C-alpha positions, 0 to 999 in steps of 0.5 A: 452389258448382258446384265443391263439387257436382262434388266431392260427385258425384265422392266419391259415385261413388267410394263407390258403386264401393267399395261395389259392389266390397265387395259382390262380394267385392273383388279380394282374394277368390279366384274360386270353383273348379269344385268349388265351382261344381258343384252337381249330379252325375250318375254312370252306371256301366257294367259289366265292360269293358277299357279297350283294347277300350272306347276302342280296338278296339271298334266297338260303342260309337261314341256313347260314343267318337265323340260323348261322349268329345270333349265332355269329359274322357277319363280314360285311367288310371281303375281299378276297385278290385276284382273282381267287381262289388259291392266296386267299387260299395261303394267308390264311395259309402263308401270301404270296401275289399273283403270276401270276401263283396263280392268274390263279389257277396254271393250271400246278403244277409248282415249284415256282422259286425264283429269289430274296427276298424283304426287308421284307422277301417275295420271288420274283419269279414265280410259284406255289409250294413254296420252303421249306424255305417259311413257313406256319401256319402248320409249326408254329403249328408243331414247337409249338407242336400243331396239324393241319389237312385239310379235303378235300371233294372228294379227292381220289375219282378217284385215277387216278387223285389224291391220297386220302391223300395229293392229288396233281398233279406231279410237272410240270404236268397239274392239272387234278383237274381243272374240276369236274368229273361227276359220272360214272361206274368207279367213282360212286360218281364222283370227284369234288376235286380241288387241287387249293382249298387245300392250303397245297399242294402248299408248299414243307415244307408240301408236302415233309413231312410225315405230308402231308399224315397223315394230309391232308385227305378226308373229310370222316375222320372228323366224327371220329376225332370230336369224342374226344378232343384228336383226334381233331386237334388244327387247322382244315381246311375244303374244300367242293367239287366244288359243295358244296362250291358254286363254281359250279352251280347257286343254282337252278340246272335247265336248265343245271345250276347245278353241274356235280352230278345233285345238284343245286350248288351255295349258295343252295348246300353250305347251305346244306353242312353247315347244315350237318357239322356245327352241328357236329362241334358245338356238338364236345367236342373240340368245346364245350370246347374252340372252334372257327368256321370261315365260310368265302369265298375265293373271291367275284364275283364282275366282269363284263363279255363281249365277243369280236370278232376280225374282221380279225381272227374271234377269240372270246375273253371272257373277265372277268374284276374283280374289285378287291377292297382291304381293310386293307392297303393291299399291292400288293406284288412283283410278280404281277402288277396292273392293268393287263390282263392275257390271256390263250387259250381255243381253236384255235378260243377262248381266255379267258382273266382275267382283274384285275382292282385292286389286291384285292378280293372284299367284301365277309363277314364272320361268326364266332361262338364261346363260346367266341362270343355273339350271334348277334355280328356284326363287321364292322371292315375291315378284309381280309385273312391276318387278318385271318392268323394274328388272328390264329397266335395270338391264337396259336403262339402269335407274330409270323406273316408270310408274309403280316400277319406281315404288319404294321397296320394290325388289327387282330380279337379283342374285336369287335368279342370276345364279350363274 
C-alpha cells in the first residue's frame, strides 16, 4: 500500500511539472524578441545637426553625449531622408518620400493633389496634406487597438495662429508658424511652435478624425500622461519648440545669435530640453515596464551657403547647397528630381535658392535607450527614417510596412541594437 502511494505521488508530481511546462509554453517555443517585449515607444526629434558636430566637436551638449549616449545604443550611421525639414517628419510616420512642396516645408498648407500611383503603391502628385487613403503609423496603431499621441511644445500659445490641439493652418492658407513669435504682452511665453515639425497634421486620415484633437496636444499635457501605464500611449512623439529642438540659435545666444525668447538655442537648448524630459520618461511606469526611447534628428546641416548678385538687376541670391547623402538604398520617389534647385522670393531684391545636390538628408546619428539595450552599445549599421518606421512597425504591427518602409532590403533595428 505504501509503495502504491509513493508511485501515485511521483506520477502526480511528473504530471504537475508537465502541466507547468505546457502552461509556460514549453521548451519548444522561442523566447520573445525585444521587439515583441517593447510596448511603449517614445521619440524625441531634434533639428538640423551634423553628426560630426553633435557627437564630435560640440561642447554644447554634454548631457546628450556624456550621459545619454553611454546609457544605451549610439547609432553612428543614422541618416535623414531629405531636406529641409517636413519631408523627414512625414517619412518617419508614413514612409512617403519628398514632394517639391514638402522639400520646401510647405509655406502654404495645400492639399496633396494626386495624379497617379506608382507600381509599388506610392501616390504621384504635388502638395502637402495627403488624402485620407494615404495611411500612417497612427492609422496602423488604431486598427490594432493601440494608442498614440503627439506632444508639441508651444502649440496653442497664440490661438490666433493655431489651436492648442491638432494645430495647423487652414487648407490653402499661408503657414504663419514658419517663423517663431517672440514673447509679448498678448502672448507672454511667445510661440515657437512649427506645424512643419508636427507630421500628424499633414494627413487627412488624421486631421479629419476626432483623434487629432485628442491625440495631438501641447507638450504640457505629457507630465500627467506619464504618471501611469494606462495613460501613456503605446507610441509617443515629442516635438520641442523651434529653440529647444536646436533649430534656432547657435548655442551661445550672444551677439543676436540666440532664439526669440532669449535662450541660446542650438545644441545648448536641445541639451537643456533633454535634461528636463528624458528623466521624466525614464522614470515613468510605462518606460520602466517595457519602454524604448529614441532621440534622433530630422536632418543634418551638411550644406554650403553662398551669395551671388545679378550684375544687371542687382538682385541678390542666397544659395544653400545641400549635399544630400543618403543610405540604405534609399529611393528618390516619384515626385522630385535630383539634382534640383528650388527658388522662392524673399523680397523684390532678394531670392532664396535651395540647391539639392542629392535627395538624402545626410548623417545625423541617433541614441536609443531601453531596458532591452545594454549601456554602451554602438551600432555602425546604416539606418534612416524609413528604417525607423519599419522598426516601429516591427514592434506594433509586424509585417505591415508603409511606403518606403516596405523597400526591398531595408534593414530595421535588430540584434545590433537590442543587446540586452
